[in-house]
C-alpha positions as CSV (number, residue, x, y, z in Angstrom):
1,M,-150.6,85.2,90.6
2,S,-152.5,86.7,93.5
3,W,-152.1,85.7,97.1
4,A,-155.6,84.2,97.1
5,Q,-154.7,82.0,94.2
6,I,-151.5,80.9,95.9
7,T,-153.5,80.0,99.1
8,Q,-156.1,78.1,97.1
9,L,-153.3,76.1,95.3
10,W,-151.6,75.3,98.5
11,N,-154.9,74.2,100.1
12,S,-155.6,71.8,97.2
13,A,-152.0,70.4,96.9
14,W,-150.9,69.7,100.5
15,P,-153.3,66.8,101.1
16,A,-151.9,65.0,98.0
17,G,-148.4,65.7,99.1
18,L,-149.1,64.4,102.6
19,T,-150.6,61.3,101.1
20,M,-147.6,60.6,98.9
21,L,-145.3,61.1,101.9
22,G,-147.3,58.7,103.9
23,L,-147.3,56.1,101.1
24,G,-143.5,56.5,100.6
25,T,-142.8,56.1,104.3
26,G,-145.1,53.0,104.5
27,F,-143.3,51.4,101.5
28,A,-139.9,52.1,103.0
29,I,-140.9,50.5,106.3
30,V,-142.3,47.4,104.4
31,L,-139.1,47.1,102.4
32,L,-136.9,47.4,105.5
33,I,-138.9,44.7,107.2
34,A,-138.7,42.4,104.2
35,Y,-134.9,43.0,103.9
36,E,-134.3,42.1,107.5
37,R,-136.4,39.0,107.3
38,L,-135.4,37.7,103.9
39,K,-131.7,38.6,103.7
40,V,-129.2,35.8,103.5
41,Q,-127.2,35.5,106.7
42,V,-123.5,35.1,105.9
43,D,-121.5,33.2,108.4
44,L,-118.6,35.1,110.0
45,K,-116.1,32.4,108.9
46,T,-117.3,32.7,105.3
47,E,-116.8,36.4,105.4
48,Q,-113.3,36.0,106.8
49,V,-112.4,33.4,104.1
50,H,-113.9,35.6,101.4
51,K,-111.9,38.5,102.6
52,A,-108.7,36.4,102.5
53,L,-109.3,35.4,98.9
54,P,-108.1,37.8,96.1
55,N,-111.7,38.5,95.0
56,L,-110.9,38.3,91.3
57,D,-113.8,35.9,90.6
58,C,-111.6,34.3,87.9
59,G,-113.3,30.9,88.2
60,G,-110.0,29.0,88.3
61,C,-111.0,27.2,91.5
62,G,-114.0,25.7,89.7
63,F,-116.6,27.9,91.3
64,A,-118.4,30.9,89.9
65,G,-116.7,33.4,92.2
66,C,-114.7,33.8,95.4
67,M,-117.8,34.0,97.6
68,Q,-119.1,30.6,96.2
69,Y,-115.6,29.1,96.8
70,A,-115.5,30.5,100.3
71,Q,-118.9,28.9,101.1
72,A,-117.8,25.6,99.6
73,L,-114.6,25.6,101.7
74,L,-116.6,25.7,104.9
75,K,-118.5,22.7,103.8
76,S,-115.6,20.8,102.4
77,P,-112.1,21.9,103.6
78,S,-110.5,19.4,101.2
79,L,-111.0,22.1,98.5
80,L,-108.3,24.3,100.2
81,G,-105.5,25.2,97.8
82,R,-107.5,25.7,94.6
83,C,-107.0,29.4,94.5
84,A,-104.1,29.7,92.1
85,P,-104.0,33.6,92.1
86,G,-103.8,33.6,95.8
87,G,-101.2,30.9,96.0
88,P,-99.7,29.3,99.1
89,A,-100.0,32.5,101.2
90,T,-103.8,32.6,100.7
91,A,-104.1,28.9,101.4
92,A,-102.1,29.4,104.6
93,E,-104.3,32.3,105.7
94,I,-107.5,30.4,105.1
95,A,-106.1,27.4,106.9
96,R,-105.5,29.7,109.9
97,I,-109.0,31.0,109.8
98,L,-110.5,27.5,109.6
99,N,-108.0,26.0,112.1
100,L,-106.7,23.5,109.5
101,Q,-103.3,21.9,109.1
102,I,-102.0,22.0,105.6
103,S,-99.2,20.0,104.0
104,D,-97.0,20.9,101.0
105,S,-99.3,21.4,98.1
106,G,-96.6,20.6,95.6
107,P,-95.2,22.7,92.8
108,L,-97.1,25.6,91.2
109,Q,-99.0,24.8,88.1
110,R,-98.5,27.0,85.1
111,P,-99.8,26.9,81.5
112,I,-97.7,25.8,78.6
113,V,-98.6,26.2,74.9
114,R,-98.1,23.0,72.9
115,C,-96.9,24.9,69.9
116,R,-93.9,27.0,68.9
117,S,-94.9,27.9,65.4
118,H,-94.8,31.6,64.6
119,S,-96.4,33.1,61.4
120,G,-93.4,32.4,59.2
121,D,-93.1,28.8,60.3
122,K,-96.6,27.8,59.2
123,T,-98.1,26.8,55.8
124,Y,-101.4,28.4,54.8
125,Y,-103.9,27.1,52.2
126,A,-105.6,30.5,52.0
127,K,-105.7,33.9,53.9
128,Y,-108.3,33.7,56.6
129,Q,-110.5,36.8,56.6
130,G,-113.3,35.8,58.9
131,I,-114.1,36.7,62.5
132,Q,-110.8,37.3,64.3
133,S,-111.4,34.5,66.8
134,C,-109.7,31.1,67.3
135,T,-113.1,29.4,67.8
136,A,-114.4,30.8,64.5
137,A,-111.3,30.0,62.6
138,N,-111.1,26.5,64.0
139,A,-114.5,25.8,62.4
140,L,-113.0,26.2,58.9
141,P,-110.7,23.5,57.4
142,N,-108.4,26.0,55.6
143,A,-107.5,28.6,58.3
144,Q,-104.0,27.1,58.2
145,A,-102.5,23.8,57.0
146,C,-101.8,22.3,60.5
147,K,-105.0,21.5,62.3
148,F,-103.1,21.1,65.6
149,G,-101.2,24.5,65.6
150,C,-101.9,27.8,67.4
151,L,-104.3,29.9,65.4
152,G,-103.1,33.1,67.0
153,F,-106.3,35.1,67.2
154,G,-106.1,35.5,70.9
155,D,-109.2,33.8,72.5
156,C,-106.9,32.9,75.4
157,I,-105.6,36.5,75.7
158,R,-109.2,37.8,76.1
159,A,-109.9,35.1,78.7
160,C,-106.9,36.0,80.8
161,R,-107.6,38.6,83.5
162,F,-103.9,39.1,84.4
163,D,-102.5,40.2,81.1
164,A,-100.3,37.1,81.2
165,L,-100.8,36.0,77.6
166,H,-99.9,37.8,74.4
167,V,-99.9,36.8,70.7
168,V,-96.3,37.2,69.5
169,D,-96.0,36.9,65.7
170,G,-99.0,34.5,65.5
171,L,-98.2,32.4,68.6
172,A,-99.9,32.6,72.0
173,T,-97.1,33.2,74.5
174,V,-97.2,33.1,78.3
175,D,-95.7,35.9,80.5
176,Y,-94.7,33.8,83.5
177,E,-93.9,36.9,85.5
178,K,-97.6,37.8,85.5
179,C,-99.2,34.4,85.3
180,T,-101.1,33.3,88.4
181,G,-101.9,29.7,87.2
182,C,-105.7,30.3,87.3
183,S,-106.0,27.9,84.2
184,V,-108.8,30.0,82.5
185,C,-106.7,30.1,79.3
186,T,-106.8,26.3,79.0
187,R,-110.6,26.4,78.6
188,A,-110.4,29.2,76.0
189,C,-108.3,27.4,73.4
190,P,-110.5,25.5,70.9
191,R,-107.6,23.2,70.0
192,N,-106.7,22.4,73.6
193,L,-103.1,23.5,73.0
194,I,-102.8,25.1,76.5
195,E,-102.4,22.8,79.4
196,M,-101.4,23.1,83.0
197,L,-98.0,21.7,84.0
198,P,-96.5,21.4,87.5
199,F,-93.3,23.6,87.4
200,Y,-90.9,21.5,89.5
201,H,-88.2,23.9,88.2
202,E,-88.2,27.6,87.2
203,N,-88.0,26.5,83.6
204,M,-89.5,23.3,82.3
205,M,-88.6,21.4,79.2
206,I,-91.6,20.7,76.9
207,V,-92.3,19.3,73.5
208,A,-94.0,22.4,72.0
209,C,-96.2,20.6,69.4
210,S,-99.5,18.7,69.3
211,S,-99.4,17.3,65.8
212,Q,-100.1,13.6,65.3
213,E,-99.4,13.7,61.6
214,T,-96.6,11.7,60.1
215,G,-93.2,13.4,60.0
216,K,-93.5,14.0,56.2
217,V,-96.9,15.7,56.5
218,T,-95.8,17.7,59.6
219,R,-92.8,19.0,57.7
220,S,-94.9,20.1,54.8
221,M,-97.2,22.1,57.1
222,C,-94.7,23.5,59.7
223,T,-91.0,23.9,60.0
224,V,-90.9,23.6,63.8
225,G,-93.3,20.7,64.4
226,C,-92.5,17.3,65.9
227,I,-91.8,14.7,63.2
228,G,-91.8,11.7,65.6
229,C,-88.3,10.8,64.6
230,G,-87.5,9.4,68.1
231,L,-84.0,11.0,68.4
232,C,-85.0,12.5,71.7
233,A,-86.0,9.1,73.1
234,K,-82.6,7.6,72.1
235,Q,-80.9,10.3,74.2
236,S,-83.1,10.2,77.3
237,D,-85.7,7.8,78.7
238,I,-88.0,10.6,79.8
239,F,-89.1,10.9,76.2
240,L,-91.7,8.7,74.7
241,V,-93.0,8.8,71.1
242,E,-96.6,7.8,70.5
243,D,-98.8,8.7,67.5
244,N,-95.9,10.5,65.8
245,L,-95.6,12.8,68.7
246,A,-92.9,13.0,71.4
247,R,-93.9,13.6,75.0
248,V,-92.0,14.1,78.3
249,N,-92.6,11.8,81.3
250,Y,-92.5,14.4,84.1
251,V,-92.4,11.7,86.8
252,K,-88.9,11.0,85.6
253,Y,-88.0,14.5,84.5
254,Q,-84.8,15.9,85.8
255,P,-82.6,18.3,83.8
256,N,-79.3,16.6,83.0
257,E,-76.9,16.0,80.2
258,Q,-79.2,13.5,78.5
259,T,-82.2,15.8,78.4
260,K,-79.9,18.6,77.1
261,A,-78.6,16.2,74.4
262,A,-82.1,15.3,73.4
263,M,-82.9,19.0,72.9
264,E,-79.8,19.6,70.9
265,K,-80.5,16.5,68.7
266,C,-84.1,17.5,67.9
267,P,-84.0,18.3,64.2
268,T,-87.0,20.7,64.3
269,G,-86.1,22.4,67.6
270,V,-89.5,21.5,69.0
271,I,-88.1,20.6,72.4
272,V,-87.9,23.9,74.3
273,Y,-87.8,25.4,77.8
274,R,-90.8,27.4,79.1
275,G,-90.6,29.5,82.3
276,K,-89.6,32.9,83.8
277,S,-86.0,32.8,82.6
278,A,-86.3,30.4,79.6
279,L,-84.0,31.2,76.7
280,E,-85.4,31.5,73.1
281,P,-85.5,28.2,71.3
282,R,-82.9,27.5,68.7
283,Q,-83.7,27.4,65.0
284,P,-84.6,24.0,63.4
285,V,-82.1,22.1,61.3
286,S,-82.8,22.3,57.5
287,K,-84.4,19.4,55.7
288,A,-81.2,18.9,53.7
289,A,-79.2,18.6,56.9
290,V,-81.6,16.1,58.4
291,A,-81.5,14.0,55.2
292,S,-77.7,13.9,55.2
293,K,-77.6,12.4,58.8
């Protein structure tokens, strides 16, 4: 290419280049003005509260994310204390930022699974081979015999952001060392087997079953289900049997010799401890042994 051709090309190209540069600069100025005029002003207090939160956006507080919760706190300070992952320390820091006085918020809430049935404890009508999801399996009547038991496909595990839930031999199991109490897992279980419980003690006694079938039917479906026999209620008044299912009255709950006796008398071993240092539950008494009593 000759010098004359290069000069001719330059003379024809630079006006277009200059025009594009001008247009680009103009658009940038317009966008900058629009940004400054239309941007949402975030209150300084809101930013401070947001920074104090763990910024996990887990939704346990009932809001879409930590920023939405921070904005709601400024409008309604009564919402303080809803951040389970942050715990009391976060609540105290937010109270300092907002110049609030806080009282004891009570015991930490932690999830419990109302089932203790592992794979070998359950009766199956057929082998489920569908989508590996509790929600999908729950839609079928023959995923397993007990319609109240843990399906073990891990919907709750996938919902947990803290690796605090694992399926152990067919049963959803909480790792209380990692659990923050965000409660997201409770909404993931299609059978509503996971519920939040105030942990007044490091380990809490629970009835790990949700079956409302008769004792005979429950026995035919699961070796560790509650059969509604009432032996626990005879040992301690914290137990109440309704709809073939024993429950603990936690208003009265206090570990003592009576609650220990109730646990030991339970023929299916469905009364167990859950918590950071809870021991493995004992094995159920055989049907023959129960019949001989």
